[in-house]
C-alpha positions, 0 to 999 in steps of 0.5 A: 097540862100546859101551864102559864102564869095566871092559870088557876087550877081547882080540885077537891078531895074528901078526906076519909078515916082510912086516909088519916090512918094510912098517913098516921102509919106512914108519918108517925104523926100519932097525935091523940086527935089523929087517932081518937074520934071526936064526939061526931066520930071524926078524926083531925086530918094531919096538917101535912096530909091536908098540905098534899092538895097543892102538891098535886100540881107538882105531881101532875107537871113534874115539878121539883119543889124548891120551897113550900110554905104553908099556913094552917088556918083551921082544922080539917076533919075526916068527912070534910071536902076541901077545895084547893085553888092554885094560882100560877104566879110565874111560869117561865124558861130560865137557862135550861129549866122552867121555873114555876111559882104558885100560890094556893088557898084551900077551903072546906065545904062551908067556904072556910079557909083552912090552908094557904101558902105558896110553892116554887120549883123547877119543871124537870 
């Protein structure tokens, strides 16, 4: 993928109970709300698991992150489909590296904002 400033990348993911269980084991984040279903049978998805959505851009483009800022606006539950929109704010060569800065906004299937933030780094 060839990126440039102004690009907008959109992708989505539906979080499952298995996702939360695996992330619970990996992260050790065993908060009651992550391991005990609510009255609708849902678990609350860990904030940092939700935050993996914008990091997909880094993985797809070999970004070595330098900063990442997240603001968690409302809970995400298993079964929710989250749409993440990433806007490339800066993408430029400096010295022998390419610097990237981006902002993102994630919304649930009801169009409610769940996560916003930004990241910056360099392309390897």
